[in-house]
FIPA-773446 format. One record per residue (C-alpha): residue in three letters; x, y, z. Coordinates in steps of 0.2 Angstrom, whole numbers, padded with zeros to 4 digits, always signed. Layout:
alaXYZ/...
***
This chain:
unk+0539+0659+0419/unk+0521+0660+0425/unk+0510+0672+0414/unk+0492+0676+0416/unk+0482+0683+0401/unk+0467+0692+0406/unk+0454+0694+0392/unk+0449+0683+0379/unk+0447+0694+0365/unk+0459+0694+0350/unk+0473+0702+0359/unk+0473+0691+0373/unk+0471+0675+0363/unk+0485+0680+0351/unk+0496+0684+0367/unk+0491+0667+0375/unk+0495+0657+0359/unk+0512+0665+0355/unk+0519+0664+0373/unk+0512+0646+0376/unk+0520+0641+0359/unk+0536+0648+0366/unk+0535+0637+0381/unk+0529+0649+0395/unk+0516+0643+0407/unk+0501+0652+0402/unk+0485+0654+0410/unk+0470+0664+0402/unk+0455+0672+0410/unk+0439+0676+0401/unk+0424+0681+0409/unk+0412+0675+0396/unk+0410+0656+0392/unk+0415+0657+0374/unk+0426+0668+0363/unk+0422+0676+0347/unk+0405+0683+0351/unk+0398+0695+0348/unk+0406+0698+0330/unk+0414+0715+0329/unk+0426+0720+0316/unk+0426+0717+0297/unk+0442+0706+0298/unk+0451+0714+0283/unk+0469+0712+0284/unk+0485+0710+0273/unk+0493+0693+0269/unk+0508+0699+0279/unk+0497+0700+0295/unk+0490+0683+0291/unk+0508+0676+0291/unk+0512+0686+0307/unk+0497+0678+0317/unk+0501+0661+0309/unk+0490+0644+0306/unk+0475+0651+0315/unk+0473+0665+0303/unk+0477+0654+0288/unk+0463+0642+0293/unk+0452+0656+0295/unk+0453+0664+0278/unk+0436+0668+0269/unk+0442+0678+0254/unk+0457+0686+0246/unk+0457+0702+0235/unk+0469+0709+0222/unk+0468+0726+0231/unk+0457+0741+0234/unk+0447+0753+0224/unk+0447+0770+0233/unk+0434+0784+0229/unk+0435+0801+0236/unk+0430+0819+0229/unk+0422+0812+0214/unk+0438+0802+0209/unk+0441+0784+0209/unk+0457+0773+0208/unk+0461+0755+0209/unk+0477+0749+0218/unk+0484+0732+0216/unk+0492+0729+0233/unk+0509+0721+0234/unk+0502+0710+0247/unk+0484+0702+0245/unk+0470+0710+0256/unk+0463+0695+0265/unk+0446+0694+0273/unk+0447+0683+0290/unk+0432+0675+0298/unk+0433+0684+0315/unk+0423+0671+0325/unk+0434+0657+0318/unk+0450+0665+0320/unk+0447+0667+0339/unk+0441+0649+0341/unk+0457+0644+0332/unk+0468+0654+0342/unk+0460+0647+0358/unk+0463+0629+0352/unk+0481+0632+0347/unk+0485+0640+0364/unk+0477+0625+0373/unk+0486+0614+0362/unk+0503+0621+0367/unk+0499+0620+0385/unk+0489+0636+0390/unk+0476+0633+0404/unk+0459+0641+0398/unk+0448+0648+0411/unk+0432+0652+0402/unk+0417+0660+0413/unk+0430+0666+0426/unk+0430+0685+0430/unk+0445+0693+0437/unk+0440+0704+0452/unk+0457+0712+0454/unk+0475+0713+0450/unk+0490+0721+0457/unk+0506+0728+0449/unk+0516+0714+0458/unk+0506+0701+0446/unk+0493+0695+0459/unk+0477+0691+0450/unk+0461+0688+0461/unk+0445+0679+0456/unk+0429+0676+0465/unk+0430+0657+0461/unk+0449+0653+0463/unk+0456+0666+0475/unk+0472+0674+0472/unk+0488+0668+0462/unk+0504+0676+0458/unk+0511+0677+0441/unk+0528+0683+0434/unk+0518+0693+0421/unk+0501+0698+0417/unk+0495+0703+0400/unk+0480+0713+0403/unk+0468+0713+0387/unk+0452+0719+0395/unk+0446+0729+0381/unk+0440+0748+0379/unk+0428+0747+0394/unk+0439+0737+0406/unk+0440+0742+0425/unk+0456+0733+0430/unk+0469+0745+0422/unk+0464+0758+0435/unk+0470+0747+0449/unk+0487+0748+0442/unk+0487+0766+0439/unk+0483+0767+0421/unk+0471+0780+0415/unk+0471+0782+0396/unk+0459+0791+0385/unk+0456+0786+0367/unk+0448+0792+0351/unk+0434+0782+0345/unk+0421+0781+0331/unk+0407+0768+0327/unk+0408+0756+0315/unk+0394+0744+0307/unk+0394+0729+0295/unk+0379+0723+0286/unk+0380+0705+0279/unk+0368+0702+0264/unk+0369+0684+0261/unk+0365+0677+0244/unk+0372+0693+0236/unk+0390+0689+0235/unk+0401+0683+0223/unk+0419+0675+0220/unk+0433+0683+0229/unk+0448+0689+0220/unk+0442+0706+0215/unk+0444+0723+0225/unk+0438+0730+0241/unk+0429+0747+0238/unk+0432+0760+0251/unk+0424+0777+0249/unk+0428+0794+0259/unk+0413+0804+0260/unk+0413+0822+0267/unk+0395+0821+0276/unk+0399+0804+0283/unk+0414+0811+0292/unk+0422+0793+0290/unk+0422+0780+0276/unk+0412+0766+0268/unk+0417+0749+0262/unk+0410+0735+0251/unk+0417+0718+0248/unk+0411+0702+0240/unk+0414+0685+0249/unk+0408+0668+0243/unk+0389+0669+0247/unk+0388+0686+0254/unk+0390+0704+0251/unk+0397+0714+0265/unk+0394+0733+0267/unk+0399+0744+0281/unk+0403+0761+0287/unk+0413+0770+0300/unk+0410+0788+0307/unk+0410+0798+0324/unk+0391+0799+0322/unk+0382+0782+0325/unk+0366+0789+0317/unk+0375+0792+0300/unk+0384+0775+0301/unk+0367+0767+0303/unk+0359+0777+0288/unk+0375+0773+0277/unk+0372+0754+0279/unk+0353+0753+0279/unk+0344+0745+0266/unk+0348+0729+0255/unk+0335+0715+0252/unk+0347+0701+0254/unk+0341+0685+0263/unk+0348+0683+0281/unk+0355+0701+0282/unk+0363+0703+0298/unk+0371+0719+0307/unk+0386+0719+0319/unk+0399+0731+0324/unk+0402+0742+0339/unk+0414+0755+0345/unk+0431+0757+0336/unk+0447+0763+0345/unk+0459+0774+0335/unk+0472+0777+0347/unk+0483+0786+0353/unk+0494+0772+0359/unk+0497+0772+0378/unk+0516+0776+0379/unk+0520+0767+0395/unk+0508+0751+0395/unk+0519+0741+0407/unk+0516+0744+0426/unk+0527+0732+0436/unk+0523+0715+0431/unk+0507+0720+0421/unk+0507+0724+0402/unk+0491+0732+0395/unk+0487+0728+0377/unk+0474+0729+0364/unk+0460+0742+0365/unk+0464+0746+0383/unk+0481+0753+0378/unk+0475+0760+0361/unk+0485+0748+0351/unk+0475+0750+0335/unk+0479+0757+0317/unk+0474+0775+0318/unk+0465+0777+0302/unk+0454+0761+0302/unk+0454+0756+0320/unk+0461+0738+0316/unk+0469+0730+0331/unk+0474+0713+0323/unk+0491+0719+0316/unk+0497+0729+0330/unk+0493+0717+0343/unk+0499+0702+0333/unk+0515+0711+0330/unk+0518+0715+0349/unk+0513+0698+0353/unk+0526+0690+0341/unk+0540+0703+0347/unk+0535+0698+0366/unk+0537+0679+0362/unk+0554+0682+0355/unk+0560+0690+0370/unk+0568+0679+0384/unk+0557+0684+0399/unk+0564+0671+0411/unk+0573+0677+0426/unk+0562+0693+0428/unk+0569+0701+0413/unk+0553+0711+0410/unk+0563+0726+0404/unk+0565+0718+0387/unk+0546+0721+0384/unk+0548+0740+0385/unk+0560+0741+0369/unk+0546+0730+0359/unk+0533+0741+0365/unk+0543+0757+0361/unk+0544+0752+0342/unk+0526+0749+0341/unk+0521+0764+0350/unk+0532+0776+0338/unk+0525+0767+0323/unk+0507+0771+0328/unk+0510+0788+0335/unk+0516+0793+0318/unk+0501+0785+0309/unk+0490+0794+0323/unk+0496+0811+0316/unk+0490+0808+0299/unk+0474+0800+0304/unk+0469+0815+0316/unk+0472+0825+0301/unk+0460+0816+0291/unk+0446+0815+0304/unk+0447+0834+0307/unk+0445+0837+0289/unk+0438+0822+0278/unk+0438+0832+0262/unk+0456+0831+0262/unk+0456+0811+0261/unk+0466+0812+0245/unk+0481+0819+0254/unk+0483+0804+0264/
***
C-alpha cells in the first residue's frame, strides 16, 4: 500500500506518522525545507489529545493546568476539568512527528513542491516527475491550490488569532488557563503562564481588534505569532477517488476555537486502524462520516456564539 502525504504541517505529519507506524509505505512531500515554522497556534489541548497523538506529543509538553477560568458578562468561574489542559510546544511537536514518521520508514521529501495531482493518485513534482499512489492524503492548508484539481471547492469560516509571548513574566504551571469572552472583541481572549513566559492572545473576526487586545506588555523578548484560524464547516465528502483532503483544507477544526490538533489526530488514528490494503478505501468514508457529524453539531453552537457573542454563557 503506497501512500503519499502532501503537506508537512501538523495534519500531514500526524497522518504520515500514524500510517507509517501501521506499516504502510509512506512518502511525505513538503515544499518548505523545514517543518514547524512559522509558529501559528497556541498549542492548548486536553490530556486525551496528547494520548491520541502519542509519544511525539508527550515529549512536547511545556505545561499542564488544572482547568480553565471563564469570564463573561461580568461573571467568572473556575472549572476543574476531568482531563488536564496541556500546553504543547508546537514547533517541537512537528519536529517530533517528522522524526517518528521517518523512524517508521516514511520517506520525507522536504523542499519538494507538488505541482499537480489527480483523483487516480498520481502526484507530479518538478523535481521528480510523476508517481502513482494507492492513496494521497492532501494536507495542503487553507490556501492550497491542489484540491481544485480534484474538484473540491470548499468555503470555510475564518477568524484571526494572535499570541504574544512575554518572556520572563511566567510562573510555574499547574494553575488555570484564563479565557475571557468579550462583546466588543467579537471573539475571546486567553492568558496562561508557562515556566519562563506569560502567553496572552486573542481571536476575532477583526484583525485590528485582535492586535489591540494583545498589544502592550514590557516583557523581555516579547514575540508575536499567529494567523488565520479556520472554524469549519467540515467538508462532507473529502475523499475524491484516491485522494483524501484533511486539515484546514477540509475544515477539520474545532468550530469554537479553531483548533485542528484533536480532529486531525482522531481521523489519522481511525484511518490507521482500517485495513486499506487491496484498494479498500471505502473504509475511510465511515471514519470521516463520524468526524464530520461531530464537527457539524459543534459548528451549529459555534455559529450561534459568533453571531451573538453576548450569549457566551449559553454555550
